[in-house]
Phi, psi and omega in degrees: 000131180284154181296327181294323179294320180296325184291342182301331181281350184263136173078013177291125186273005188252107173295145183298336184283349182293151177281167185305315182298325180285320178299323181297338182257330191245339183293118181180176171296154177296153179301158177286186179296347180272349175071035180297140179278318173273136185306139185286149174255112183262092178272085178212142177269330180229175184223134177292138181254141183291337179196164176298323180294318180294320178300315180298316181294321181290319179291334178276354181079018182267348183217141178291145177150142179282144183236318185202137190288349169293334183261337181172148182210140183302321179293319177295320177300319179297317177298315181298317180296318183293316180296316179300317180298319182288331178274358187055040181253149180296326185202167176214156176224130186269152178224172187289330180211172175293320178293328177290334173293321177291321175301316178297319177305310183289319179294326181284325189258337192247154175217172180302132182100345180282162185231142179237143172241127176210170184283144174279003177262008184286172177306139186303318180293328177294317178299316180295316183297309184283314186284331183249305185294313182285342174297332177299334184254017174087014175266126179259152182224137172249126179259129186232168177293131184307318190258003183258099182296329178296323177293321176300313181297316183293334183280341183292135177234170175300342180267359183291123179246341186214131164254128185234118183239148174237121184213122353294159182277163178252116012249359190274000177056033173293143182244133177251158179278100185297317181297321179292319177295325177297322176296317179297317180296316180297319179297330182268355185069031183246166176273149170246119175250139180234123173282115186253026187296312184293319185274321186067166179293350177289321184269321180211150179236093189301330181293333177288346179257004174113357179293148177270327186221140175244133181253136179227142162257103180291348177299333188270242188292333182298315172286302171087354180227019172062038186259319186223172176251143181195160175210173180192154168241134171251134184195189176292159177298327179295314179296316181297312186284319191252348180246305186278319182299319177298328178293314177299321180301322181273318189267332171076030175280059193272141175280132179289148179303320182296313179297322177299318181294320180296313181289326175304315179289328178297326180298335182296330181250009184302314182298315179298315182294313184296322180289319179292317181289328175295319178295317178297316182296321179295314179297319180292320179297320178295320178295315179301322182297337181268359183276129186293340182271000182251128182280321184201146176243133180251109180202124185299337181284347178278140179296337180282348180293138186299332181241033185304310183297317177298316180299319180294327176289317185280333190248036174056029178077012182239154184263349182094184187256358186245136175220170173217159177216151181253128179279148172288134181203161181280327182199180184298319180296315177297319181297316179295318180297319180290319178298317178295323179296317178300309182299319184287344179257003175288140178248310182283305177287144184250149174284110184199135184272359174287171176208167181080009183278157175290341175264145178285131184233144180230149183207161179251096188304322186299333181246004179235269185300330181244017183292335181276351177284158175287163178300324179295319179294319178295319179296320179296325180277353178081021183260102181265174181287343180265011184270133175236130176260138180232126170261111188277131182261213185253011178293167174292133184299325179300323179291322177294319180296318178297318181296313182287331179294316180290327177293318177296324178295316178298321182294330180289000000 
C-alpha cells in the first residue's frame, strides 16, 4: 500500500452524518496552516523529505507522506475523498481520463484467461478497449443485451471475473437492474463494476445496490463545464489500496492536480446542475416526442422508455441530462443525410461529443463515439445513421425547441 493511499484517511473534513449537499461542498483534506477557505491547488511534481530515512520509509509505504505526484497529491486526494463521500463508497482513486479509469479497472482485476461480461450497448471506446485491446492479452469478453438478465446469466462461465454495466447506456439510455446484476456477479464469484457517468452520484449510487466498483469520467457531469479531463474508480479500501494503486504507481495514468482541482470545485454544484438539467431534458424529450419528423426518443424519464419504472427507482426519480432521438428516414443513406442536416443547421446547440456540460451539445454517434465499431456492432447496439444524441444544458427549454425545430425543418 502506498503512503499516499494511507494518507487519504487523515484530515478528511467530512463527517459521515452530513447530507449529500454538504459533502459536495466540504468533503476534502483539512485546510493547510494558512487556513484557506477554497481547497488549495498543489502544483508540484515532488515533495521535500525531512530526511533520507523518512524518504525511504515513505516510498516503502511504512510511513505516511507524499513523495511524488504520480503516486499522490493533496489536491487529488481531496477530489478522491469528495467523490467517495458522495458515492457512499469507502474509497476512490483518480485517473487522467474516464477511459484510463476503465483501463485501470481491467489491468487491476484481469489476467490472461479471465472472462468479462458486459453490454453490447456500452460506449464505443469501452467496447473497443475490452473486446479488442484486452483480447490481445488473453482476456475474453461476452457482449449481451443490456436489459436481458437471462443473457447475462447465460454468458457467465467459470472464468468470469468481471461483470461491467453502464447505466444508462451511451447513447440509447438503456437502463439495467444493478441489484439483479449484483446477485448474478456474487453467485459467480465475480466483481460488478458500474459506469455511473450518465447518472452521477446525484441520481444513483450503485454501491448501495450491490455494485463493487463505480467507474466515472470526471470529464463529463462531475466537471460540468467542459474544461478538463478526469476519471476515477470508487471501491473498497482494499481494492483501491492494494489492487488499483499499485497499477497506477507503475503505469502512471495519474490525474493532474490542476484537473483534480477543477473537478473538485465542479462537484460543489453537481446536485444543482443535475437536477436542473434533468428537468430541462425531460421537457425537451417530451417536445421531441411530439415532432412528426422524429421516429423515437430515447430518455429514461419518458413513460415510453422501456425501463422507465426501473430508472425512476434507481435514479432518484430523475432521467438525467442525456437523451437521443431517431429521425424518420427511408434508408441508412437518407438517415445519415438528414442527421447531418439537423446538426449542421443548429445554432444554439453545438456539435460536440462531450456531455454533461452546462451548454447543450449534439452529436452523431454512428460516426463519432461509435465510429470505430463495425457496422454489425453498431447494428447490435441499435445505433443507426439517423440517431442524434443530445446532452441537454441549462439554457431555456423554449430556446432549445426553437433551435431544433428550425434544424428539423431544414433537414426535411
